[in-house]
N, C-alpha and C positions, 0 to 999 in steps of 0.2 A: 474438476470444480475450479472455477476461476476465483481470483482474489476478491472480486466484487461480491460474489455470492457468499463467500466465506465471511466477508465483512458484515454483510447483512445478517447472516446467521449468528454473528457475534453481538451485533448491536441490539437486535430485537429482544433477546433475553434480558439485557441490561435495562431496556426501556420498560419491560414488564416486571422489573425488580426480581428476576430469577438469577441472582448473582452467583449461585453455585454453578449453574449451567454456563453462564457468561464467562466465569473465571476459567472453566475447563476448556472452552473454545478459544479464549484469548491467549492461552499458553501456546497454542499452535499458530494462531493468526498473527499475533503481534510481531514475531521475528520476520515473518514473510513480508508483512506490510512495511516494516522498517527497511528491509533489504530493497524492496521495490522503490520506496520513496527516495532513499539515498542514491541508488544507482540511476534513478530518473534525473535527479539534479546533476549528477556527474555527466551523464550523456548530454544534457542540455548545455552545460558549460563547455564540454568538448566540442559540440557541434556549432554553437552560436557565439561563444565568447572567445575561446582559445584559437579556433581555426577559421572563424568568420562564417557568415551565412553561405549556403551552397550557391554555386554559380548557376545562373539561368532562372532565378526566381525574380 
């Protein structure tokens, strides 16, 4: 199951005001989402700011 489908499964109960189910899913989804978002920024910084854009583009 990908992160996007997990995110959708977490957001939909919140929109339907089923906060008990939302809270249960968010305990698992939030740490994964934070890890992916932080490492995405680090990869961007390493690729395009610290070492410059790739040659040949």
